N, C-alpha and C positions, 0 to 999 in steps of 0.2 A: 732343911731343905731351903737355902736362902732364895731371894729373886733370881732369877735366871736374865743375864744379858748376853745376847749375841750381836755378830756385825757382819755385813756382806759388802763385799766391794769389789771392783775390778782392780785383778793384776796388773802393775805397771813395772816394768824391770826385773829385778830382783825380787823385792820387797813388795807386802800389800801396802798400798799407801792410805790416805786419811779418806775422808768423806765418809764415815763409817754410819749404816742406817743403824738406829736405836730401836733397841728389843726391850729392854729395862732402863728406867731412868734412876742415877742416884742421886742422893740428895747429896748437895755439897755442904761440908762441915770444917772444922780446923785441922791443921795437919801439923807434923813434926818435922824437923828441921831435916830430914834425907832428902836430898838432891835428887830427882829422877830425870833420865833422859825424853824430852817428849816423844809421843809415837809419830808426829806429822814430820816428813822432811830426813827421816832418818835413813841410813844406809851401813850396810856393814858387808864385812866381807864372808864369803862361804866358809874359807878356811881358819877362821876364827870360832865355828862352833863346836861345842864340845862334847861330841857324840857320846851318848848313854849306850846301854845295852840294848840290843834291838829286842823286839817283841820275842818272846821264847816261849815253844809249845814242846812238849815231852808226848811221843803218840806212842801206846804201845798196842802192838795186834795179838790179841791172843785166836790161834789158828787151831781148830779142829784138826786133830792129824789121826783120825781114826780110818778106815779102808774106805768109806765113801764119799771121800772129800777129795780127790785128783782134780777133776774137772773145776771144782770149786776153788780151791788155790790157784789154777794156771788162769782161772777167770780174775780173780783180784790182781794177781801179778801183771798180767797186759793191761789191766786199764787201770793200774796205780799212778800214771799220768795224768789222767784226767784230776785226781786229787790233789795230785800237788798243784797242777796248775791254776786249780779253783781256790787254791791257797796263797797263790802268788800277789796278790791284792795286797796282804797283811805285811810285807815285807818281814817275814818270821824266820828265825833260827830256828829249825826244827831237828829233834833227835828222834830217829825211828826205831825201837826194838820190837823183836817177835819172840812169844812164848807159845806152846804148843798146850793143847788140853789135857797132856799126858801129864801126869804126878806120880805114877808110878817108879817111871824110871829116872834115876836119880840124874843122868847126865841131862833130863830135861824138865824135872819139877819146878818149876818157876824160874829156871836159868835161860835167858835172853840166847837165842839161835842165832849159829853163824856158819853151820857146817851145810852146804844144800844137801837135799835129798839125791842119791844116786838110783834109787828105782822105788817101784812103786808096789802096793801090795799085790799078790795075784788076781785079787778078784776086781783091782781096779778097771773099769773099761776106759782106755785111751788107745784105742783102736786107730791105724792110720793108713792111706793109702800113698802119699806124699810127704817128702821131707818138708814142705813148705804148711804141713798141720802139726810139726814141732816145732817148740820155740826154743828159745837159746841155745841156738847153733848145733841144738842135737839133728840126731838124722833117726827117720822113721825106721824101725824095725832093728836097731844098731843099740847095745847096752850104753848106758853114758857113758862117753870119754871126752876127757877133758880137754878142751881146745887149746892149743899153746903155740907160742911162738920163740920159744927156749926153754930148756932143761929149767931153769929157775921156777918157772912158773907152774910145776908139776911136786907131786909127793916126792917123798925122798927115795932114791932108788929106783923111780920111773925118769924115761927118756922122753924128750920132744922128738915125733919122729913122725914121716908120712908115708904110707905103702907106695906112693908113685911120687916121682920129681911134679912139685907142683901141685901136689896133693893136699887134700884135708891133714893137718897137721895136728895129733892131739897126744896125749899123755901116755906114754907104753910102760906097761910095768915090764922087766927083764922076764925070760923063761929060758926052759935048758932044751926043750924036746924042736928042733924044727923042724917043722914040716908035717907036727903031730897035732892034733888039734886038741890042745889042752886048757886054752886060755879062756874058755867058756867057765871053768871052775875060778879063774882069778878074777873074774868078774862079774859073777853068779848068772850069768846067762847062757843061752845056748851058743856053741861057737860060731859065731861068724866074726870072731878075733880068729886069728890063727898065730901061731909062733912062727916067725918070720926072721931070716938073716938083715943085717941093716948095717951100714957103715958106724952109725952110733952106738950099735951092741957092740961090735969089733974096737971100737975106741974105749969103751967102758968094758971090755974084759966080761962079756956075758954073750952067749950061745946065740941070743936072739932075742926080739921082743916082740909082744903082743899088738899087731897092727889090723886094721881091716884089711878083708881080703878082697883081692879085686878080681874082676869077672868079665866074661863075655855074654854068658848066656847061665839060664837058670842050673844046666847041668854040672855047671865049675863049684857049686857051692853046695858042697857037701852029698855030692851025688844028686842033687835036688830034692833030696829029703828033709823038707822042713824048710828049705831056705829058698831064696829066690833071687835074683839079680836084676840091681837097682841103680840108676844114675844118678848121680848126687851133684850139687850146685858147682862142681868144682870139674865137670864134664868127665868125670871115671866112674866105671858102675863096681859097685861093693856087694858082697852077699849080706843079703838083709832074712832076718826070722821071716817065714811065711805068713804067720799069724802076727803080723807087725802092728807093735805098739812104740809110741812115744815113750820116752823116758821123762823123767822130770825135766823141765825146762832150764838145766843148769849147768849144760854144756861150756856155756861160755864165764862162767862164773870164776871168779880171781879164788888162788889158793887160799889167802892169806884175808878174810873178810873180819872187820872190829865186830866187837861185842855188839855192839849199835852203831846207825848210821848217824853223821853229823851230816845236813844239807850244808854248810860252808866249806866242809872238806870233801863231800864227794862230788860236788860240780855235777858235771853231764853223766857222771855214772851211777846218779842216784836211783835210777830208774832201775838201772841193770842189777846192781846192789840189793835193792828191796827184792827185785824177783828172785834173787837167789837165796836171801834169808826167810822169802816168804814162801818158798818151795821147802816145808817139812816134811814133806813125804807122808804118807798114808801107811805107817806102822805101828800108829800109835795105840794106846789101851784102848778098848772098846766101850768104855764106862767115862765117858768126857767131863772133865772137871775143871771147865774155864776159871769159873769163880775165884777156885782154890788156888789155879795158877797164877792167876792176876793178885791174889792176895800176897802168894809166896815171894811174888816177882818184884812186887814193891815193897816188900817189908826191910825192915831196919838192916837185919842180917845180910840181905841179898843186895841192897841199895848202897849200903854203908861202906864206908872202907875197907879194903880188904873182902869183900864180900863179892861173888862171882859176875852182879850186876851193877857195880862202883862205878861213878860216874854218869851214869844215866838220868837219874831221877834229880831234877835243877830247884832248889828250893824258891825260886825267880821266876819260873817256867809256870804257863797252864800246861792242864793233863789233858790229853784223850785217850781213853781206853775205848778200843774198838774190839768187838767178837765176831766173828767168822764161824759159823757150824751149822750144820743140819739138823741137830738132836739137840736134846735139854742138858741143864746141867745137872750132875751128879754128884756134887762136892760134900762128900761127908770128911773130908779133909785126912783120910786114913787113907795107908797104900795096902798094906800086906795082913797075914793074920798072924803075924809075929807081937802085936801089940795085945794081951788076953783082955777081954771085955770091950774090944774095939769093933768096930763093924770092917769086915776085910774084903777083899776082893780077889786075889789070887788065891789057887786053893788045890791039893792034889786029889782030895778027895770031900764027901761030907763031912768029916770029922771034926776041920776047924771051923764048919761053919755053923756046927750045932751050938746051941746056946747065946750066940752073940746078940739074938734079939729077946733070949729070955723064952722064948717059947718052942726053940727047935724048928723052926719055921722056914729058915735059909736052908740050900741045899746047894753043892759044887757042881755046876754046868757048863759045860764048853763051849762057847760061842760057835756056830755054825761057821762062820765066815773067817775068823782071826783064828781061830784053834785054841783060845787061850781061855782055861779055867777060873772062875772065880765064883764067889758066892752070893746067889741071888735068892730071891723069893721066887716058888715055882709060878711059870708063867712069864716070869718079868725078862726083859731085854734092855739092852743099854739106853733105849730112846724111853721107856718106861720109869723113869725115876719120880713120879708121881706118886707109885705104890712104895715108893720109899721114903716118903716125905717127912716120917717122924725120925729119920736117922739122918738128914742132911742139915746143912751147917744153915741156919736163918739167912735169906739174903740181906737183912737188913742190916746184919754185921759187918758185909762186905763192901754195904754202904757205904756205913760209919768208919770204914777202913779208908774208902776214898778220900771223904769229906776230912777226915782228919789230914793227910797229906800236906793241905793248903792253907794260907792264909788267906784274908778276906781281900787282899791286891791279886789272887792268882782265882782261876778257874777250874773246874772239873768239869770235863763231858764224859758221857758214856755215850757208843755207840754200838749198837747190832745189826749184822747183817746175817739173820737169823730166820728159823721158821716160824712163819705167822701163828697166834694165839687158836686154839682148838677146843674142842670139849672132850671131857674125859680124863683119862690117865694118862694121855699119851701114845696108845696103844696104834693111833691109826694117823696117816701123814695128813698133814694139813695144807700141802702145796706140792707142785709136780712140776717140774721141766724137764730139759734133755740131761741135764746132769743127774736126775734122778729124784727123790723124793725126799722132802724135809717134815720133820716131826715139830709138834708144839715146842718151843721154846721159853715154857712159861718162867722160867726164874732168873733167864734173861731180860725177859720183857718186863720183871719187876721190878729189876734193877734199873732199866731204863726211865720205867715211869718215877721212879723214886726221882728222877735227877728234872724232872719237870720240863723247859724248855732248854733246859743241855741235855735231854735225851735224845736219839734219835733211833728209830726203828725203820730197817728198810729188809725185805724178802730177800732170803737167798735165791729164793726160785727165780731164776734170771729170766725165764719167760713170761714173768709177769712184765717183761718190758718188750716194749716192740723189736726191738734187736738181741737180745737174749744174753745182753752183757751187762756185767754190772757198774757201768759206767755213769748211770743215772746215782745209782745208789750212792758212789764215792762221792760225787759232785754235791749230793745233798748233805753228807755229812762234813763236806767243807765248808759248805756255804755257812750251815748252822754254826761251824768256828768262826768264819768270818765275821757275823753277825754278833756273835758272842763276845769276841775279843776286839775286832776294830770298831765295833760300836759303842764300848767301853769307854766312860769319860777317861780323862787322860789327866793325870793329877798332879799339882806341883810338890815338888821335894823341898822348896825354898817357901819361906813366909813371904805372903807381900809386906812391902814395906808399907806402914800404917803413916796416917795424916792427922792434926787436930783441924786446919785448915787448908785453903788454896793455896796458899802463900808457902807453903813446904813442897809445894811439887812444881815441877819446871815447866813452866807454859809450853805447849798449850794443854799439857794435863790438868784435872782440877783432883781434890779431895772427892773421893765418891763414897756415901754411905748405904751400904747396903743394906740394911734395915737389920743387924741381928750382929754378924761379925766384922769384925774392927774395919774403920773407915780406912780406905787405901787409896793412893794415885791412880789415876787411870786417865782413859780418853772419855770426855763429857760425851760423845756421840754413841758409843757403843759398850763403856763402862769395862771394856778391857783394862787388864792391868797396865799400867803406863811402860814397862820394859817387854810386855808380849808381842810376838812377831809371829806373822803368819808367812810362812816361804812356799810359792809352786814353783816346783821343778819340773822342767823336759823331761820325759825319758829320752835317752841316745839316739838317735835316728828317726824320731817319731816326729808328724808335721802335728801339731798340735798350736790350738789357741788359747791361751792362758784361762781358765774358768774364775770363777767367784764364788768357793765353797762358803758354804755359812759356817760359822764356829760361833758357839755358846760358851758362857763362861760362870758358872755358879761360886760365888763367893763362901768359903768357909764348907765347903764340902770336900769330900776324900777323906783318905784313913788320919791323913796328919792334920785336918783339917784347914790346909791352906786354900784349897780351891782347886775345883777342875773345868778342862777343857772339854767341847765334844764336838763333832761334825755334825751338824745337822741335817745336811742332804746327801750324806754319803760320801762326802769329801771331792779329790780333786777330779777331773775329768780324764776320758782316754788317755794315757800318754802321759801322763803327768804324776806326780808324789807332791804332797802338802806335808810341811813340816811346821809344828808350832815350838817356838823357842820362850824362853821365860829368861830372862838374865844369864842369857849366852850360853843355856843349857836349852839338849832337845828333849822338848816334853813328851813328842809324840810323832811318829811318819805315816801316813796313809798314802 
């Protein structure tokens, strides 16, 4: 790396003026016949700038959707804005995708998810007493009903209707038996919805629609058997389940979500849309395979043209892979017992499990919570992957996959909100919170550690934090990205104009010899290239005093060897944006 030249100056007007402090002194040499504009006394119109692509970041969230994860998913969703706000200073173009840790279901296995969950696993503890405890426009003790304003926002065949004039409008499936409690079977929960006549149903030529049931007291609700009457925010009282639970916070989710979210297109809906795609439910496979799900999601067959994840992964973007799970990774990359000689999971009895390990040591055992039978060693459960170590895909293979996705100009970051490290085979929890316990996520931690400063570990046990939320964990991940991306040098795409003597440079520029790279015309005080500009812009509506960001230039540095700039003191002040330009092209924005 050549000598570093940097400059500091007080901004005046549109452009950073002259009078620059010297950080490295160039040696004057002879120049060629290129004539350059001097750094001093220059002005330029902002709309003459040729804007390049903004910083780009692709973010893949790998979210555990096993039966213990309902509270953690909700915690991630409601604190997502902290993550987005912390990234704001990067002025970054973000794409967000979500996959689950379930690779046994072909509709999930590495596929980006855009269908919000409608229900939790029965074991999920999401008890509630008020509607305020439920997110996403959902009601306590009512199965997920999608909010709507018009029929077009509902699935085919459903109508947008309300049980009372001015009441909550929701998507209502058609039904035949008006006055008979049959709607529970349509939505998969106890009958707090009933088949009611409605003007929309008459117009559509159906007998009725399944609507929330209005009430005055508990006895109006299924005779008070297992139901209660509770007032909603619309001022009307509706029947609720007595053992009330919150459905996943997805009642306000739009019908047609994209495969991945684009921060440029989502706008103010980004927070809601992320909550929708991150609410992946808790019906997933008990053996979490987050590393394999990641590998599948980013594989050429998935992200290439015609693949289910096409368009998500951009060659020119940085990449963050973030894991949210309370158990370790069990990636053996295999799904069922259909592949002879391979380690399988789902089984009808012991027969398919025998011989998989060569010693008949595996048996078929039903999971007590999920009711799914899968091949295991006796005494093991989903979080005890340490006992299966000989049959798991080595973590370094997944690390190699990630590193192979990007060139030298893009970075790969790995983050995990996971269980902290512990001793033994993972059969004992390593932390606990109000959301439950978490087990050592040793394989995820190994992947994170392999990325050094680009790896971030945060404990999933939210009670490790004062407020019980994941806010600080998400902010820490975002801050690591800001430091890793924003702190990187911004390198020239064009070669510097070389010189042999000062006569080849337009005054006051001089011919600067950086002591290695070719001499170039630059400012004699700062050694910045003569056509480099630093522009400070105030953010609309902000009261600011222009700052004096310190900028360094390293001749000969960067992938193309043309030289790189860097903000040495963090860039512009509050309420400002700073841009470095060279020959009319924007090099970087902070």
